[in-house]
N, C-alpha and C positions, 0 to 999 in steps of 0.2 A: 394688289393692281386691279384695270380695271379688265373688264371683260367683252366680248364684240361678239353680234350676234348675226348671220347669215341663212337663220335656220335650217333643214334640213337640207340644203344646198352645203356642196362645197365651193370653196371658195372660187375655183375653178371652172365649176360649171356654171357659176354664177355668170364672173365674168366672159363666161365661152357664148353666152345668150347671142341669138339670133335676131335682131328687131327687121320687120318688114322696109327694105328700103321705100317704099309708099309713104309712108307714116310722114306726116309735118310734126315733125317733134315736140316744134315749139305751139304748136296749138293742142297736142297729147300732154305736153308739160302746164300748158293753161289751165285745159281740163283737171288736171289729177290735183293744181294746187286747191281748186273751187273744191270738188266731189269728198277730198278730206284736209283740208282747213289745215292745208300748210303754206311755210314762207322758204321762200329760195336765199340764202344766205351768203354770198359771194364776195372771197376776195378779188381784190384789183389785179393780182398775180394769175386768176383764170384764163382761160381761153377766151375770146372774145364772145363765141357763140355762147358761155355761159354770163356771161355778164350780161349782154341781153338780155337772157329768160331772168336771169336775179330779181329779188323784189327789192333788196337791197345790195349793193355793191359799196364795200369800205376797206378801211384798215386793219388792224388788230384791236385797239379803242373803241372804234364804232359798230363792228360785229360786235362785241362784248357787250355794249349796252343796248343793241338792237337784241341779240339774244334773251338779252333780261329783261326787256318787256314785250317781247312778242305776244300776241295772242294768240297767236295759231297752236292748232292741237300737233303740228309735227313740223319739225323745226331739220330740213334738208341743210347740210351742209358745204358746199364748194368750196373747200380749201382741203386744208391737211389736219391733222387727228388732233394735232396737242386745239387745235380751233376748235373740231365736233367736242370736245373734252369737255371744254371751258362753255358752251352754250348746254353740254347734259350737267354739267356742275350746278350752271345756275339753274336749271326744268326739269328739277327728277322729275314732275309727271309730267312729261314733253316727250313723243317719241323722238330721236336724235338721229338723223342717219347721216353717213359717211357715203358718196358713191363710191370710191374706191377706198378699201384699208391699207392698201399700203401705201396709201400717199402722206409719207412721214414729215419729217422734218431733220436737217443737218443738226443745224442748232441745238434741236432737242436732244438729240443724239448723243449731241457732245459732253452731256450731264447725264450720267446714270444718278439715280438718287440713293444710290447707296453708297457711292463714292464724294459725292456732294455731302450724305450726313457726316460722312466720318471731317473735311473740308471745314463744315459749321463748327463741329465740336470740339475744331482747334481753335475757333475762335469765339467762344462762348458771350462773350458782352459786346458781338455785334448785331443788329436789327438787319434779316435779312431780306433783301429788294429783289425780286424776280423777273426777268423779262417776260412776257407772257408767252411768249415762242420757248414752254418748257412743258414737260408733262405733268400732269395732274399730282406725280411723284413728289416733283418738285416746286408745287404750289403747296403741298402740304406742308411742306418743309421752310415755306415761307411767312415771313410777317407782312409784306406787301406785294402786291402786283404790279406791273410797271408797263404799259406799251412808248414805244418811240416818240409816239405822240406827247404823251405827258411826264416819262421817266425825269427828265431834269427840273420839272417843275415839284415833284413830288419828293426829289432827293434837297431840294431849295427849300421846300416847306419843310423840313425836320432841321430841329434846332444843329448848329454848326460844330459840336463838340460831338455830336449822334458817331459811331461808328457805324460802319456799313458794311457789307458783304453784297457785292451785286453779281448777278447771276442770272444768264450763263455765257451772254457775250461781253467780250472783253472789247471789241472794240467800242460799239456802244458807251457798253461804263469809261472806257477810255475817255470818250469824246465829253460823258457829261461830268468826267474829274476836272479836265480841262475848261469847258466852259463854268461847270460852278465853284472852282478852287478848292474841291471836296479831296479826300485820299480815301476813297472805296477801297479797298480788296475784292480784285475779280478772278472768276473764276474765266478760266483759259478753256473758254467755249468763241464756234464763231459760227457763220454761214458759210457753208459750200457758193453760193450763190454772190453776194458781195463780197468774201474774200480772191474771189476769181478774177477782177477787172483788172486790166493791163494798163500801168500809169504812164508806160513809153508809149501805150497806141493811142491811148485817149490825149497825150501830150501834142501825137501828130494828127490827130483826127483835128482836136482845136486849132491846130496852124491852119490847116485845108479852110478851118470855117472859122476866119479871125472872130466873126461877128457872135458867135455861138455862147449859149453860158454852158456850163458843166453841173447840174443841179444834182448832188446824193445822197441819197437814205446813212445815217450815221453809222449802220452796220458794215460799212465799210472800211476799209485799213486807213488808216492815218495820213498814209502820203497821199489817197486819191483825197479822201478830206480837206486836207491843205490847200489845193488845189482848186475847191470847188468853189462857185460862186452862191450858192445856196445849196447849205443841208439840211432836209428836214425829213417827216416818216412820211411816207408812202399819202396820204390826203394831202399834207403840207407839201409836198412836191406840184401835183397836183393843182392846189390853188396859184401857188407860186406862176407854175406857169399858165393860168389863164388870167392872172393880173398884172404879171410883170411885163415890161413894152418889149422886149426880146421878140427876134421871128424864127431865133431856133436854138433848141436844145438838146446837148446832149447828157443823157439819161443815166444815171450809174447806178440803177438798182433792176431787180428784175424785170422781161420786156412785157409781162402781162399789162403794167400801166400805164404801157403807150396808147394802148384800143379807146382808154378816157382821156388820156389827155388831146391825143388827134381829136376824138369827138369834142370836146367838149370847146376845141381850138382850133377850130380846121382850116383856117389860115396861115398857121405855123407849122413850123418842122421840127420834126423829134428824131434825135437819132441816139441808139441804143448803143448806150458806153464798150468795147470791145474789150470781152474775157483774155485773159492770157491765154488759152488753145485756140483751136484751127477752127474752132466754130464761129461765124459770124453771129453771133444771138447769146443772151445770156438769160437763159430757160431755168426756172428750177423743174428739176424733173421731177420733183415732186407733187409738186400744184400740176405739174401739164398730165398727171396719171387721171385726172376727171376729167372726162367729155360730155359733150351734149345726151351720148348713147348713153352713158352709164348715169347718168342725173334721172335719166328717164325709167331705165332698170327699175333704180334706186327708190324712185317715188311710185310705180307702179307693184313692187314685190315690197316696198317698205321692208328696205334690206339694204345693206349690211347698219344694225344697229348699232350705237354704240352704248355699251352699261357699262355700271362703274358699282363697285362697292361702294356702300354708302356711308361710311366708315369715313374713305378717303375722300369722297364728295364733300362732306363736309367740312375735314379738315383745310381742303384745296376751297373752299367757299373762302372761310374768314378774309384771308389775302384778298378774293377779287372781288369781298365786298368793302374791303378799306381802297381800293384802287376806284372804283366806281362813286363813292362816298366822296374820295377825295377830290375826285374829277368836277364832281358837282361842285364841291367849292370853291374849287380855282377856275368855274368857269368850261370846262371844258366841254362842247359838244359835242355829240355822235348820230 
């Protein structure tokens, strides 16, 4: 498994560091980028301040593609652990940092490598396609990695008779089965954020906003996808909201994307789809562990760093390389 370094500091000491309140963190981060030849890659689900300071904002496919080709010496990944791992897998000679090592992923955690290997061994004639939202250990057990942007096209590029295991997201896998007419074997994993949406509350919200369109990520449960006006990856949802003629959208994915949607389409209204709990929002608690303050400390002290066993890295890189190759062949730019 990978190792994570925070130097001689304990994790608590690092997280408890105080910052001079008079500092302009945007300016300081900009200086650190130049001094250290660093690039900040951020997922759409990060808080607005981090998105505003990032050099590139994207979904998993775009982030992987940018991580693969960046000329920077240091990659600061404002996302969750598996994303920083992916950047390290693709850039063994670069320093890869994650502002908060606790930023994990419920979907990745739902698929432990040892259990998945036993599952895979029961289907020895199946090719394994794994969603990029998984650990390096799962990637190393896979034949091809995919993202929500390219999953359907990758599956459909394979012969119709090819037997496939799809992991770890059962909702994304089920959606692709329905769209492609395949019968992939699905690992029973899911994202806590995308499974919490309330169909009843969304239906009532649509009644209050009769002209609104529901747009949803394919990690959502089938009942929500069934009533959606558009289903797509984070980037696809963003582009759809820019190009579509509607003025109001109910967005069934993590709320961080609303910042980019509102920035790109200031005249439109975006409403976060309501979850089935007392909260009025639908935030990923892991994504939101990263803050602008932690990003600054991470860049200043070059900690915490993502480190990885070389054998694991090489095994995990093969299916990612296959995805990037197929993405180029299928014309999917990031």
